[in-house]
Each structure stands twice: as C-alpha cells, then as structure tokens.
C-alpha positions in Angstrom: -52.8 -25.4 -146.7 -50.4 -27.7 -148.5 -50.6 -25.4 -151.6 -49.4 -22.6 -149.4 -46.3 -24.5 -148.3 -45.5 -25.3 -152.0 -45.2 -21.6 -152.7 -42.7 -20.8 -150.0 -39.0 -20.9 -150.2 -38.2 -24.4 -149.1 -35.3 -25.2 -146.8 -33.4 -28.4 -147.6 -30.7 -28.4 -144.9 -29.7 -26.6 -141.8 -27.1 -26.6 -139.1 -26.7 -24.7 -135.8 -23.4 -22.8 -135.7 -21.6 -20.9 -132.9 -23.0 -17.7 -131.5 -26.6 -18.5 -132.4 -26.0 -18.5 -136.1 -28.0 -20.9 -138.3 -26.6 -22.1 -141.6 -29.4 -22.8 -144.2 -29.6 -24.2 -147.7 -32.7 -23.5 -149.8 -34.1 -25.6 -152.6 -32.9 -23.1 -155.2 -29.3 -23.4 -153.9 -29.1 -20.2 -151.9 -27.2 -20.9 -148.7 -25.7 -19.0 -145.8 -25.9 -18.2 -142.1 -28.4 -16.0 -140.3 -27.9 -14.6 -136.7 -30.8 -15.6 -134.4 -29.3 -14.5 -131.0 -31.5 -11.3 -131.1 -34.5 -13.6 -130.4 -33.2 -14.9 -127.0 -35.2 -12.4 -124.9 -38.6 -13.2 -126.6 -41.0 -15.7 -125.1 -40.4 -19.3 -126.3 -37.0 -18.4 -127.7 -35.6 -18.0 -124.1 -35.3 -21.8 -124.2 -32.3 -21.3 -126.5 -30.3 -19.7 -123.7 -29.2 -23.3 -123.2 -27.3 -23.6 -126.5 -28.0 -27.3 -126.5 -31.6 -26.5 -127.2 -30.7 -24.2 -130.1 -28.6 -27.0 -131.6 -31.6 -29.3 -131.8 -32.8 -27.6 -135.0 -34.1 -29.7 -137.8 -35.9 -29.3 -141.1 -39.5 -30.4 -141.0 -39.8 -32.7 -144.1 -43.5 -31.8 -144.7 -43.2 -28.0 -144.5 -39.5 -27.5 -145.4 -39.1 -25.0 -142.6 -36.7 -25.1 -139.6 -38.2 -26.3 -136.4 -37.2 -26.9 -132.8 -38.7 -29.0 -130.0 -41.5 -27.1 -128.2 -43.1 -26.1 -131.5 -40.7 -23.2 -132.5 -40.8 -22.7 -136.3 -39.3 -19.9 -138.3 -40.8 -18.5 -141.5 -38.6 -19.7 -144.4 -39.5 -16.7 -146.5 -38.2 -14.3 -143.9 -35.0 -16.3 -143.6 -34.6 -16.4 -147.4 -35.1 -12.7 -147.7 -32.5 -12.1 -145.0 -29.9 -14.1 -146.9 -30.8 -12.8 -150.3 -30.7 -9.2 -149.3 -27.1 -9.2 -148.0 -24.8 -6.9 -149.8 -21.9 -9.4 -150.1 -22.1 -12.1 -152.8 -24.6 -14.8 -152.2 -23.2 -18.3 -152.0 -25.0 -21.0 -153.9 -24.5 -24.7 -153.7 -21.3 -25.9 -155.2 -19.4 -22.8 -154.2 -17.2 -24.5 -151.5 -17.7 -27.0 -148.7 -20.7 -26.2 -146.6 -20.8 -27.4 -143.0 -22.4 -30.8 -142.4 -26.1 -30.3 -142.4 -29.1 -31.8 -140.7 -32.2 -32.5 -142.8 
C-alpha cells in the first residue's frame, strides 16, 4: 500500500479559508484553493456545518493527504486535478505570499 501513496500527488501544506475553501500546496509547487462547501449535505461532511470542525484540517504526514477528525480524508489526486484544470493561470510556489499553512 505504501507504494500506492508514493505515486499520488502529495499535499505538503493546507489551510482552511472562508466559505469552505481549502488552500492546498502540492509537492510539485502547484497551489491554490478548492471549494468544498458542496459536500456539506453528504454523510460525514455534515460535521463541517460547524465551521470550527472544517478548520481542523491537517496534512497526514504518512499519506500526504488532507484529513479531519472523524476519519474524513480527501483524495489528493482529485484535488490536484481540480486545481490543475482551472482555466486561469496556475500559481506555483514562489509566486506571492500564500496564507499561513498547516502541515
């Protein structure tokens, strides 16, 4: 299983932002925010209705994915593709001052 994690896009930092946005930085320097508010009506994600729970996001150091208390994890490849497919220019590390990050 460890081999599988090594082939994924690895998240190196994250920070919860306003309106259920999550700022991410990946190992290759890709960074940006994704909107996760559309998940609030689905099962375990309902916990995020209390924004303080959403803000408890962290990067799992072993798997390099984002995780929350209660076992919520999001696929880093899906998050990477969301950021990489945007039509506006992709920001990479060094292109400004990112928000303070956890991880």
